[in-house]
Every structure is written in structure tokens, then in C-alpha cells.
N, C-alpha and C positions, 0 to 999 in steps of 0.2 A: 707119481700121482698124475692120473689122466686128466686132461683138460675137459671142462664141462662145456658142452655145446648147447646153445639155446635153440630149442625146437621152433620152427616157423609155424605160422598158422596153417590149419588144416586146409587142404585144397578142396574147394567145393566140387560137388559132383558135376559132371558134364564139362563144358568148356571153361578154361581158366581165364579166358579173355575178358576184358571189362564189358559191362552190360551194354555200354554205348556202341561197342564194336560187334556185339553178337545179337543185335536186335533183328528179329525176323523181317522178311520183306514186307509182310502185311503191316507191321507197326510203322515201318518207314513210309510206306505208301499212305497210311492214314495220317501220319504227321504232315506229309507233304500236301495232302488233300485239305486238311484243316488250315494250313498256312495259306493255300491258294484261296480258300473260301473267305478267310478273314481279310486278305488283301483285296479280294473282289468287292467286298462290302465298302471298303474305303475308296476304291476306284469309282464305284457307282455314286457314292456321295459326292466325290469331287466332280464327276461329270454332271451331276444334277446342279451343283452350284455354278459351275462354269457355263453350262448351257442356258440356265435361267438368267444369269448375270448378263450374258451376251445379248439375249433377246429383250432385256429390260434396260439396256444401257441408255437408250434415248430418253427414257423417263427420268432416270437418275441425273443425267447430264442437263436436261432441259429444266426440270423442276428445281433441282438443287435441294439442299437440306431444308430450307424454309418451305419449299413447295411440297416436298415429300411429307413433312410432318404438319402440313396445314390441315384444317378441318373442312375445307371446301372441296367437294367432289362434284364437278359439273362437266361431264363429257362434251356438252355443247360448246363450252368456252375453253376446252382443253385445260381444265383445272382438275388435277388429280391428287388431292390431299389424302393421305392414308391414315391420319390420326383417328378419325371416327371409327375406322375398321379395326385398327389396333386396339383402341379402347373397347370396342364391342367384343373382340376376341378375348381379351384379358378378363373383362367383367363376367361374361358368360361362363368362361372356364372356372373362374374363382367361385362363382355361385354353385356350379356343379360339384366342384371338389369339396367345398365347405359342407354341402348337404350330403354328399355321397360317402366321404371317408368315415365319419363316425358310424354311419349305418353299416357300411361294408365290413369294417374291422369288428364291430360288435357281432354281426352275423357270423363272421368267421370264427371268432372266439366261442360263440354260442354253440356252433356245430362241432367244434373240436374239443371243447373243455367242459361243456355243460350237458348238452342233450345226449342221451344214450345213442349208440351207433345205429340201432335198428330204427330209431325215429329220425335220426339225422340224415340217413341215406336218401330217403325220398325228397327231403328238402334240397339236398345237394343236386339231385337230378333236375329239379325245377330251376335252381339257380344257374346250372350249366346250360339248360335249355334257353333261359332268358338271355344269356350272354351271346347267343348266336342269332338272335332275332335281327333281321335286316333293318338298317337305319330308316329306310323309306317307310317301313311299317310304323315305327315310332313317330315319324314325322306326320304321316297321314292320321294316325290316332290323335296326335297333338292338335293338328289344325282342324279336324272335323269334330272331335269330341271334347278335348281338354280346353282349348281356347275359348269356345262359347260358354263352357261351364265356369271357367275361372275368372272371366271378365267382370261379372258382378261382384265377385269376392274382392277383386282388386279395388273396385270402386268403393266398397264398404270399408276396406282397410284405409284407403286414402282419406275418406271422410272422417274416420276415427282418429287418425294421427294428425289431422289438420291443426297447424299452429304449434305442434310439439317440436322443439328443436331436434335436429338430426333426423328423427324419424320422418318428419315432414319432407325433408329434402331427399330421403331415400325412398319412401313409400307413399308420398303424396301425389297429387295430380301433376301432370297428366297421366292417365292410365289407359292401357290397351291390353286386350287379351293376348295378342302377339307382341311380346316384349322381351327385354333382357331376362327378366326373372322366369318367364315361361320357357325360354330357350334353355336357361340353366337348369330348370326342373326336369325338362325332357332329357337333357344330357346326363343329369344325375341318375335318372332311372336307367339310362342306357349303360353307364359305366359302373353302376353298383354291382351287377353280376360279375363283371370282369374283375374288379378289385377284390370282391368277395372270394371268387374261385382261386385267384392267385394267392391271396393272403391265407386262405384255408390250407392250401398245399404247403406254404412256408411254415405255418404254425404247427402243422402235423409232423414236421421233421424235428421238433424239439425232443431230445432224448427223454425217455420215460424216467430214467434214473434222476435227472435234474428235478423233475416234478415231485417224485417220491422223496427226494432229499429235502425239498422245501417243506413238504407235509411233515416229514419226520422232525423238522426243527420247530414245528408248531404253527406253521403259516396257514392262514385261511386260503380259500380258493383265490380270492382277489390278490392277496399277497404273493401267492405262488405265480399267478399270471404276471404280476408286476415285476417280481424278482427273478423268475426263471424263464418264463415263456417270452416275454417282451424283449429282454436283452438279446436272446438268441435269435429272434426272428425280425427285429426292427429293420434291419437292412433289406430283407426280402419284402417286407410290407411297404417300405418306401419305394422299392422297385415296382410293386404292384400299383401303387398310387401313381407313379410316373406313367405306367402303361395306360391307366385310365385318363390321366391328364392329356397324354398324347392323343387319345381317341377323342376327347372333348375338344381340343384345340383344332383338330383336323376334320371334324365332322362337317358334312356339307348339306346333304338333302334335308335332314331333320331340322337343322338350324335355319336353313334358307326358308323353310315353310313356317316356322313358329317365331322367328326373331322379330319380324315386323318390317324389315327392309327399309330402315330409316337411318341415314348416315348422320347421326347427331352424337355429340358428346354431352351427356347430361348425367346428373347424379340420381335421377329418378329411375329406379330399377323396374318400375311398371311401365315405363315408356318404351316405344319400339326402338330396336337397335339393328346393327348390321355387322356381324363378324366378318373376318377376311374370307373364310371359306364360303360363306353365303354370297358375298358380292361376286366372287370368282365364278361360282356355278351359275348364278343368275345372269351375269352380264357378259361372260366370255364369248358365247356364240355370236353375238352381234358386234363384237369389238374388232377394231382394225387400227393399224398405225400406232400412234402414241397411246391410244386408249388400250390397245392390246398389250403394249409394253408396260403400262402402268399395272394392269392386272397380273401380268407375270412377275413384276416387281413385288406386288403384294404377296404372291406365293413365296418369293425369295425371303421376304421379311418374316413370313410365318415359319419358314424353315429355320432361319437364324434364331428366332425366339425359341423354337423347340430345342435346338442344340444348347442354347444358354440355360434353359430350364433343366435339361438332362445333366449338364456339367455342374450346375449348382446342387442338384440332388446327389450327384455322385460325390461331390465334396462333403456333403452332409453325412452320407453313409460312411465314407472313409474316416471322418472325424469321430463319428460314433464308435466305429470299430477300434480306433486308437484309444478312445476313452475307456472302452470295455477292457482292452488289453492292459491298460494302465492300472485299472482297479482290480484285475484278477490276480 
């Protein structure tokens, strides 16, 4: 009785070497180029941190923690407290995000899930065009047209909420056309097209089969969006919001024109303020010595805040992805 031999797997056509050993020269060159590009980004970030830290060392060492986070900014007496500028950056960016995100995501959903394509395409062109308008144009429009128009409205709102708890501390007197809220509104107008465009592209990648499956189960349009579209695209939408937030936190000319240039920490949103980007662009040309070091240090603080915001959002996206994998 002859022995039975087990047949081996069929040899694939072409070279039998592992794929990692038979990669074409073009693939290896592209992988090397991608690696170099990724490392170059990290090197640039490290160089930015090192160079700005070196040029702002005198401010950090002289002022100390108490001086850095002081509310007093007086170059004449070498007092350079950053708290008012940190506060202005955070408040203006929050106002912009709170106003822009619901509008942006709603427009993106409207263009992808509700409006027919032949009607949505002209709106998409307009949104994309607004996304590339230079910031100086928004700033000039804000200071010339919007600020004089909105100042009486702020005064009317302040008189209407006078004596009402919370509202009085947020929207009461003092009021000014150039203020925290005006800067936030201008930034919201600026970042809405950006968040809308990116969110629309992400939402458009949702597989049509997922949407049809939701409809087949009897879901309404809103239930389909909530159950099929949003879980698939929420990570990308958060990324789009981060891009808009980064634009809002780093904006200079528009904010410098409409924020009011007042280094104060106040709960009144209609009062003038001063974000970090605004004080740097306004005062850096005339700065020298420790004054210049303080302004560079403000830029370093803004950089650190941006990194922390991105890391926080990244953690949120990864946690959401793990939750979706757990429920699937």
C-alpha cells in the first residue's frame, strides 16, 4: 500500500519570495519618503519649541510662575503677566466654536443627506469660496461695518438683562463694539466654512449600504443620521472641529482689529479683550529685551495650548472608536 503524500499549497504566479522581499523600488522609495516627511514634521516642531523657549528664557526666569500668570501687563514697569491674554484666547475661541460647530455640522448634514445634489452643488461652491477668504478681509469688514452696527445692539441687550443673575455678569455693562463677543462672532464666520467643508467630505464617505440598511429597518431620516451616519463620521467631524479651533486660536489680524485690545480678565463678554495672537501682532514690532522675550513666551504658551487641545481631542476620538468597536 503506497504512502499518501500531502500536497503543498499551490505556488503563486511570479516570484515565490515574501512580499516584503519583492517590493518594487518605487514602493520602497515612497515608504522612505513618507518616513522622512513624518520625521521632518517632528523635527520642525521640536525646533520651534526649542528656539522659542531659548528666546523667552529671560521672561520665564525673571517673572516666575506668579509673574507669568499675573493679570498685570505693563511694559513701562517690566510687568508682563499673561493671564489676561490666555483668558482672551480661550474665551474668544470658545465663543467661536460654540456658535460655529452646530451651524457647520448642520450645513454639512443638509448638503449631504437632505438637499438634492443639483441644488447642493452651488452651495458647496459658495462654502468652499468663503473658506479661502483672507482673514484681513474679515477683520476690515468687522471693524468698519460690523462693529458700529452691533454696538447699539450690545447696549440694548445689556440694559435688558440688567439685574438678572448670570446674564447680567455675562452680557451686562460695560459694552463695546470691539469686544470678546465680536471677535468670537468674526472667528465663527471665518471657521464655519472650514468645518463645514471638512465635515461634508467626511460624512460623504459613509457607505450607502449602511444608510439603506437603516431605512430598511424602518428608521426615519433623523434616526438614520444618528444611528448610521454619525457613528461612522464622528471622528472625522471632531478632526474638522479641531482644524477650525486651531484657526480660531491662532488668528491674528482679524482678532487684533475687532477684539478691543484691552488686557482685562472679566466675565462680561461685551467688554473689550485681548487674545494672545492679537497682542503679539500689535506689540511685537516695538518690543525689545524682556518685552520681546515675553511676547515670544506668549507664542510658546499658545503653542502648548494648541498641542494640549489636540491631544485631548485625539483621546476623545480614540475613546469613541473603542466604544464603537465594543458595541459592534
